[in-house]
C-alpha positions in Angstrom: 0.0 0.0 0.0 1.3 3.5 -0.9 2.0 5.9 1.9 0.0 9.2 1.8 2.3 12.2 1.5 1.8 15.9 1.3 3.0 17.9 -1.7 6.8 18.0 -2.0 9.7 19.0 -4.2 11.9 16.4 -5.8 15.7 16.5 -5.0 18.2 16.1 -7.8 18.1 12.9 -9.8 14.6 11.8 -8.6 11.5 11.5 -10.7 7.8 10.9 -10.0 6.3 8.3 -12.3 2.7 7.0 -12.8 2.5 3.4 -13.9 0.8 2.8 -17.2 -0.8 -0.4 -15.7 -0.8 -1.6 -12.2 2.4 -3.6 -11.6 3.9 -2.5 -14.9 7.6 -1.5 -15.3 6.5 1.1 -17.9 5.3 4.5 -16.8 5.0 8.2 -17.5 7.1 10.8 -15.8 4.7 13.3 -14.2 7.2 15.3 -12.1 11.0 15.9 -12.4 13.6 17.9 -10.6 14.5 21.5 -11.5 16.4 21.9 -14.8 20.1 21.3 -14.6 20.0 18.7 -11.8 20.5 15.0 -12.0 21.7 12.8 -14.8 19.0 13.9 -17.2 17.5 17.3 -18.1 13.8 18.1 -17.5 12.6 16.3 -20.6 14.5 13.4 -22.0 15.5 14.6 -25.5 17.6 12.8 -28.0 18.8 14.2 -31.3 18.6 11.4 -33.9 19.2 11.2 -37.6 16.5 9.9 -39.8 16.5 9.2 -43.6 14.8 11.8 -45.8 12.0 9.6 -47.0 10.6 12.1 -49.4 13.8 12.3 -51.5 16.1 9.5 -50.2 18.4 9.8 -53.2 19.1 13.5 -52.7 21.2 15.1 -50.0 20.8 15.5 -47.1 20.3 11.8 -46.8 19.7 12.1 -43.1 17.8 14.8 -41.3 18.3 15.6 -37.7 15.2 15.4 -35.5 14.5 15.7 -31.8 12.6 12.9 -30.0 11.1 13.8 -26.7 10.5 11.0 -24.1 8.0 11.0 -21.3 7.5 7.3 -21.0 10.2 5.2 -19.4 11.0 1.6 -18.5 12.1 1.5 -14.9 13.2 -0.9 -12.2 10.1 -1.5 -10.1 12.1 -3.0 -7.2 13.8 0.4 -6.7 10.7 2.5 -6.7 8.9 3.9 -3.6 5.1 3.9 -3.8 3.4 7.1 -2.6 -0.1 8.5 -2.7 -1.0 12.1 -3.3 -4.7 12.7 -3.0 -6.4 9.8 -4.8 -3.6 9.1 -7.2 -0.8 6.5 -6.7 2.7 7.3 -7.9 6.2 5.9 -7.8 9.4 7.8 -6.8 12.5 6.7 -8.6 16.2 7.6 -8.9 17.4 8.3 -12.5 19.8 5.4 -12.2 16.8 3.1 -12.1 15.4 4.3 -15.4 16.3 1.6 -17.8 14.9 2.7 -21.1 13.2 5.6 -22.9 10.1 5.2 -25.0 9.4 7.9 -27.7 6.1 9.7 -27.3 3.5 9.1 -29.9 3.1 12.8 -30.8 
């Protein structure tokens, strides 16, 4: 059972996650520390090169894009369950975020 906690600020490297499904290791980051703290920035952003599908034979062959991540795969055993109001959340250290899932936007 999750412990009821008052509103709080997250220290560096900690994230608040809401599970996608009960007992899942996949969740959505709903709160993060202030910018510039921890191993990650506020939003997980990765610059990636993708092939220019409209004209693949013409330069540039690859175009830079930014992929923003809000969904993560995390180590459940390292998460602390909490309750704020009627909602259940998990608190986790950035070292226990195992994978990033691109948003569907």
